[in-house]
VOMITI-843642 format. One record per residue (C-alpha): x, y negated, z negated; chain; residue number from 1; residue in three letters. Coordinates in steps of 0.1 Angstrom, whole numbers. Layout:
<gudrens>
      u      v      w  chaine  num  residu
      X      Y      Z       A  NUM     ALA
...
</gudrens>
This chain:
<gudrens>
      u      v      w  chaine  num  residu
     37    368   -118       A    1     UNK
     31    355   -153       A    2     UNK
     -4    353   -165       A    3     UNK
    -15    323   -186       A    4     UNK
    -17    344   -218       A    5     UNK
     15    364   -213       A    6     UNK
     41    358   -240       A    7     UNK
     77    362   -229       A    8     UNK
    104    362   -256       A    9     UNK
    130    334   -253       A   10     UNK
    156    361   -247       A   11     UNK
    138    374   -216       A   12     UNK
    140    410   -229       A   13     UNK
    109    431   -230       A   14     UNK
     98    440   -265       A   15     UNK
     83    473   -252       A   16     UNK
    112    483   -230       A   17     UNK
    145    473   -245       A   18     UNK
    171    465   -219       A   19     UNK
    146    455   -193       A   20     UNK
    146    418   -186       A   21     UNK
    114    400   -177       A   22     UNK
    110    369   -156       A   23     UNK
    112    339   -178       A   24     UNK
     83    315   -181       A   25     UNK
     88    280   -166       A   26     UNK
     89    265   -200       A   27     UNK
    115    289   -213       A   28     UNK
    136    286   -182       A   29     UNK
    137    248   -185       A   30     UNK
    153    250   -220       A   31     UNK
    184    266   -205       A   32     UNK
    194    236   -184       A   33     UNK
    213    206   -197       A   34     UNK
    189    181   -182       A   35     UNK
    152    187   -178       A   36     UNK
    143    188   -141       A   37     UNK
    110    173   -149       A   38     UNK
    128    140   -153       A   39     UNK
    132    139   -115       A   40     UNK
     96    147   -107       A   41     UNK
     78    121    -86       A   42     UNK
     51     99   -100       A   43     UNK
     21    121    -91       A   44     UNK
     37    152   -104       A   45     UNK
     44    136   -137       A   46     UNK
      9    123   -140       A   47     UNK
     -6    157   -133       A   48     UNK
     17    173   -158       A   49     UNK
      7    148   -185       A   50     UNK
    -30    153   -177       A   51     UNK
    -27    191   -179       A   52     UNK
     -6    192   -210       A   53     UNK
    -33    174   -229       A   54     UNK
    -58    201   -219       A   55     UNK
    -36    233   -220       A   56     UNK
     -7    224   -243       A   57     UNK
     30    232   -237       A   58     UNK
     27    269   -242       A   59     UNK
      6    273   -210       A   60     UNK
     25    277   -177       A   61     UNK
     -1    258   -157       A   62     UNK
     11    222   -163       A   63     UNK
     47    230   -152       A   64     UNK
     37    251   -122       A   65     UNK
     11    227   -110       A   66     UNK
     34    197   -113       A   67     UNK
     62    215    -97       A   68     UNK
     39    223    -68       A   69     UNK
     31    187    -64       A   70     UNK
     68    177    -65       A   71     UNK
     73    203    -38       A   72     UNK
     53    183    -13       A   73     UNK
     73    161     10       A   74     UNK
     49    132     15       A   75     UNK
     38    109    -12       A   76     UNK
      4    108      4       A   77     UNK
      1    145      2       A   78     UNK
     13    145    -35       A   79     UNK
    -14    120    -43       A   80     UNK
    -41    137    -24       A   81     UNK
    -33    172    -37       A   82     UNK
    -31    160    -73       A   83     UNK
    -65    144    -70       A   84     UNK
    -80    174    -54       A   85     UNK
    -65    198    -79       A   86     UNK
    -80    179   -108       A   87     UNK
   -114    184    -94       A   88     UNK
   -107    222    -90       A   89     UNK
    -92    224   -125       A   90     UNK
   -122    207   -141       A   91     UNK
   -146    230   -123       A   92     UNK
   -127    262   -134       A   93     UNK
   -125    250   -170       A   94     UNK
   -162    242   -171       A   95     UNK
   -169    277   -159       A   96     UNK
   -148    293   -185       A   97     UNK
   -120    304   -163       A   98     UNK
    -83    295   -162       A   99     UNK
    -74    279   -128       A  100     UNK
    -46    305   -122       A  101     UNK
    -71    334   -128       A  102     UNK
    -98    323   -104       A  103     UNK
   -110    350    -79       A  104     UNK
   -128    347    -46       A  105     UNK
   -164    346    -60       A  106     UNK
   -156    316    -82       A  107     UNK
   -135    300    -55       A  108     UNK
   -164    302    -31       A  109     UNK
   -187    288    -57       A  110     UNK
   -164    258    -60       A  111     UNK
   -172    251    -23       A  112     UNK
   -209    251    -31       A  113     UNK
   -203    230    -62       A  114     UNK
   -186    203    -42       A  115     UNK
   -216    200    -18       A  116     UNK
   -240    189    -45       A  117     UNK
   -222    176    -76       A  118     UNK
   -221    138    -81       A  119     UNK
   -187    120    -80       A  120     UNK
   -171    101   -108       A  121     UNK
   -179     63   -108       A  122     UNK
   -170     36   -133       A  123     UNK
   -197     26   -159       A  124     UNK
   -208     -9   -151       A  125     UNK
   -203    -30   -182       A  126     UNK
   -187      0   -200       A  127     UNK
   -154      4   -218       A  128     UNK
   -122      2   -198       A  129     UNK
   -117     34   -179       A  130     UNK
   -152     47   -188       A  131     UNK
   -165     70   -161       A  132     UNK
   -197     90   -154       A  133     UNK
   -207    115   -127       A  134     UNK
   -233     94   -110       A  135     UNK
   -219     87    -76       A  136     UNK
   -227    102    -42       A  137     UNK
   -217    139    -36       A  138     UNK
   -182    144    -22       A  139     UNK
   -178    136     15       A  140     UNK
   -168    163     40       A  141     UNK
   -132    150     40       A  142     UNK
   -131    149      1       A  143     UNK
   -144    185     -1       A  144     UNK
   -119    197     25       A  145     UNK
    -91    180      6       A  146     UNK
   -101    196    -27       A  147     UNK
   -104    231    -11       A  148     UNK
    -71    226      7       A  149     UNK
    -54    214    -25       A  150     UNK
    -66    245    -45       A  151     UNK
    -55    268    -16       A  152     UNK
    -21    252    -14       A  153     UNK
    -16    257    -51       A  154     UNK
    -21    294    -48       A  155     UNK
      2    295    -17       A  156     UNK
     29    279    -38       A  157     UNK
     23    305    -66       A  158     UNK
     27    333    -41       A  159     UNK
     60    318    -29       A  160     UNK
     75    314    -64       A  161     UNK
     62    348    -77       A  162     UNK
     83    380    -75       A  163     UNK
     51    401    -73       A  164     UNK
     29    380    -50       A  165     UNK
     -3    362    -57       A  166     UNK
    -35    367    -37       A  167     UNK
    -50    334    -26       A  168     UNK
    -87    334    -36       A  169     UNK
    -94    305    -11       A  170     UNK
    -82    324     20       A  171     UNK
   -118    334     29       A  172     UNK
   -135    303     17       A  173     UNK
   -150    282     45       A  174     UNK
   -140    246     46       A  175     UNK
   -161    217     60       A  176     UNK
   -156    208     96       A  177     UNK
   -143    172     99       A  178     UNK
   -147    157    134       A  179     UNK
   -112    143    143       A  180     UNK
   -128    118    166       A  181     UNK
   -148    102    139       A  182     UNK
   -136     76    115       A  183     UNK
   -158     58     89       A  184     UNK
   -135     28     89       A  185     UNK
   -148      0    112       A  186     UNK
   -123     -9    139       A  187     UNK
   -115    -45    149       A  188     UNK
   -109    -59    184       A  189     UNK
    -78    -79    191       A  190     UNK
    -97   -111    188       A  191     UNK
   -111   -101    154       A  192     UNK
    -76    -92    143       A  193     UNK
    -64   -127    153       A  194     UNK
    -92   -141    132       A  195     UNK
    -83   -118    103       A  196     UNK
    -47   -128    103       A  197     UNK
    -55   -165    106       A  198     UNK
    -78   -163     75       A  199     UNK
    -49   -147     56       A  200     UNK
    -26   -175     66       A  201     UNK
    -49   -204     61       A  202     UNK
    -80   -195     40       A  203     UNK
    -70   -169     14       A  204     UNK
    -87   -181    -18       A  205     UNK
    -54   -182    -37       A  206     UNK
    -31   -206    -18       A  207     UNK
      0   -194    -36       A  208     UNK
     -5   -159    -21       A  209     UNK
    -13   -169     15       A  210     UNK
     23   -164     27       A  211     UNK
     24   -130     12       A  212     UNK
    -10   -120     26       A  213     UNK
     -1   -133     61       A  214     UNK
     33   -115     62       A  215     UNK
     19    -83     48       A  216     UNK
     -9    -81     75       A  217     UNK
     15    -89    103       A  218     UNK
     40    -63     91       A  219     UNK
     14    -36     88       A  220     UNK
     -1    -43    122       A  221     UNK
     28    -51    144       A  222     UNK
     51    -25    129       A  223     UNK
     23      2    128       A  224     UNK
     30     12     92       A  225     UNK
     13     34     67       A  226     UNK
      5     14     36       A  227     UNK
     26     35     12       A  228     UNK
     57     32     35       A  229     UNK
     54     -6     34       A  230     UNK
     48     -9     -3       A  231     UNK
     79     13    -10       A  232     UNK
    101     -9     12       A  233     UNK
    126    -33     -5       A  234     UNK
    141    -66      7       A  235     UNK
    174    -48     10       A  236     UNK
    158    -26     37       A  237     UNK
    156    -55     61       A  238     UNK
    184    -56     86       A  239     UNK
    198    -61    121       A  240     UNK
    206    -34    147       A  241     UNK
    215    -38    184       A  242     UNK
    198    -72    188       A  243     UNK
    167    -63    168       A  244     UNK
    155    -73    134       A  245     UNK
    146    -40    117       A  246     UNK
    130    -25     86       A  247     UNK
    146      7     73       A  248     UNK
    118     28     59       A  249     UNK
    127     54     33       A  250     UNK
     97     76     39       A  251     UNK
     76     80     70       A  252     UNK
     49    107     75       A  253     UNK
     66    141     71       A  254     UNK
     96    126     53       A  255     UNK
    128    111     65       A  256     UNK
    140     76     74       A  257     UNK
    133     54    103       A  258     UNK
    141     20    116       A  259     UNK
    111     -1    127       A  260     UNK
    118    -31    150       A  261     UNK
    102    -63    137       A  262     UNK
     86    -87    162       A  263     UNK
     98   -123    159       A  264     UNK
     64   -136    147       A  265     UNK
     64   -111    119       A  266     UNK
    101   -118    110       A  267     UNK
     93   -155    107       A  268     UNK
     64   -148     84       A  269     UNK
     85   -125     63       A  270     UNK
    113   -151     60       A  271     UNK
     89   -178     50       A  272     UNK
     73   -155     24       A  273     UNK
    106   -144      9       A  274     UNK
    119   -179      8       A  275     UNK
    155   -168      4       A  276     UNK
    148   -138    -19       A  277     UNK
    173   -111    -11       A  278     UNK
    165    -83    -36       A  279     UNK
    135    -64    -50       A  280     UNK
    103    -50    -36       A  281     UNK
     95    -64     -1       A  282     UNK
     60    -71    -12       A  283     UNK
     58    -77    -50       A  284     UNK
     36    -92    -76       A  285     UNK
     41   -126    -92       A  286     UNK
     62   -110   -119       A  287     UNK
     84    -91    -94       A  288     UNK
     67    -57    -98       A  289     UNK
     58    -34    -70       A  290     UNK
     25    -43    -52       A  291     UNK
      2    -13    -53       A  292     UNK
    -24      0    -29       A  293     UNK
    -55    -10    -49       A  294     UNK
    -43    -46    -48       A  295     UNK
    -40    -44    -10       A  296     UNK
    -75    -29     -8       A  297     UNK
    -88    -58    -27       A  298     UNK
    -69    -83     -6       A  299     UNK
    -83    -69     27       A  300     UNK
   -118    -67     14       A  301     UNK
   -116   -104      3       A  302     UNK
   -101   -115     37       A  303     UNK
   -128    -95     56       A  304     UNK
   -156   -113     38       A  305     UNK
   -141   -147     44       A  306     UNK
   -135   -139     81       A  307     UNK
   -171   -126     84       A  308     UNK
   -159    -91     95       A  309     UNK
   -168    -56     84       A  310     UNK
   -151    -45     52       A  311     UNK
   -120    -23     56       A  312     UNK
    -90     -8     38       A  313     UNK
    -53     -7     46       A  314     UNK
    -55     27     63       A  315     UNK
    -75     12     92       A  316     UNK
    -48    -13    101       A  317     UNK
    -26     13    116       A  318     UNK
    -54     28    136       A  319     UNK
    -63     -5    151       A  320     UNK
    -26    -11    160       A  321     UNK
    -24     23    178       A  322     UNK
    -58     17    196       A  323     UNK
    -48    -17    208       A  324     UNK
    -14     -6    220       A  325     UNK
    -29     23    240       A  326     UNK
    -54     -1    256       A  327     UNK
    -26    -23    271       A  328     UNK
    -22    -21    309       A  329     UNK
      6      3    317       A  330     UNK
      8     16    281       A  331     UNK
     28     48    277       A  332     UNK
     13     72    252       A  333     UNK
     47     88    245       A  334     UNK
     61     54    234       A  335     UNK
     30     47    213       A  336     UNK
     33     81    197       A  337     UNK
     69     75    187       A  338     UNK
     61     39    174       A  339     UNK
     32     53    153       A  340     UNK
     53     81    138       A  341     UNK
     30    108    152       A  342     UNK
     47    141    154       A  343     UNK
     20    155    177       A  344     UNK
      9    138    209       A  345     UNK
    -27    150    202       A  346     UNK
    -28    127    172       A  347     UNK
    -21     97    194       A  348     UNK
    -47    108    219       A  349     UNK
    -73    110    192       A  350     UNK
    -72     72    190       A  351     UNK
    -77     70    227       A  352     UNK
   -108     92    226       A  353     UNK
   -123     73    197       A  354     UNK
   -119     41    216       A  355     UNK
   -133     56    249       A  356     UNK
   -163     71    231       A  357     UNK
   -173     34    224       A  358     UNK
   -159     14    252       A  359     UNK
   -168     38    281       A  360     UNK
   -202     48    268       A  361     UNK
   -226     55    297       A  362     UNK
   -253     40    275       A  363     UNK
   -240      5    283       A  364     UNK
   -247     10    321       A  365     UNK
   -281     24    314       A  366     UNK
   -289     -5    291       A  367     UNK
   -279    -30    317       A  368     UNK
   -301    -13    343       A  369     UNK
   -331    -13    321       A  370     UNK
   -325    -49    311       A  371     UNK
   -323    -58    348       A  372     UNK
   -354    -40    357       A  373     UNK
   -373    -56    329       A  374     UNK
   -360    -91    339       A  375     UNK
   -372    -87    375       A  376     UNK
   -405    -72    366       A  377     UNK
   -397    -38    381       A  378     UNK
   -408    -19    350       A  379     UNK
</gudrens>
């Protein structure tokens, strides 16, 4: 495995052992191809590469290897999550005077402790554009687990691409336990969802965007979609198959393509929103650009405030859809699992358990008994 400070001649021949060819560095290997493979890297790999190049320069192998590792991930969500977590790890290693690829167990375990107490980055109120300061709350359990998982995954990748093998310093590092039945995002009832959708259709503060907001919410909810899948869809992906209006998704969780049936109410909302448009992003900006996730976050927060409901983000929409589908009389968990693109039935059942922990709480029965006793003077 090449170390960060190892200098390999462009010829690949060892200067100390003539005739013996060394493994080329990623930078040197890329110069031998006619087209730079980095041109094909996905967005988050390119962003991480540019970020690391500014810090380490082109002579260091880290930017290329780290970006190639991100590009290696199938899911766009995983690419984004791992790139974000790796930046936290890289900053920690650099501040402690160590190259990220040279980190050993002691420093890796210290990174775990660092994440428990260090403040997160937040924007400076009234500051310059993009100005940030570490003044936020410490990393959540989920964020700490993500950063540790990202760093570990990077070393797993290095081991795969190395001829000599690389020991993963995070193998023995304990990660936070994240309760799979807990979600910080507040869930809506079906009645609250009806209110939410009605506000999008009739009360969104910008009247010109009401049709888009209404169609977007209905598509997310009734088609049980992840937000990145919907935002990557194009108008050309709408179609017809065996009597069903469908949306052909390029990427669902785990990769691949899938046809999602579109209910009539959602199809009507989409057609009214598109108003005859036949090309471009399915949900786009006023200039025709791709609508991004932060814009959807802002939309849902604004609609929740107008509807008098708890604030939420786009990732909670799919959870509500699965929960409500499972609660229907005669619901088949296997059908819901397939509809929700869950590879594992246990994932689908998690939504059931979250709902049951609230709906079937014995505390409600005890509360009613106490209230009844108080009302009849039995206490």
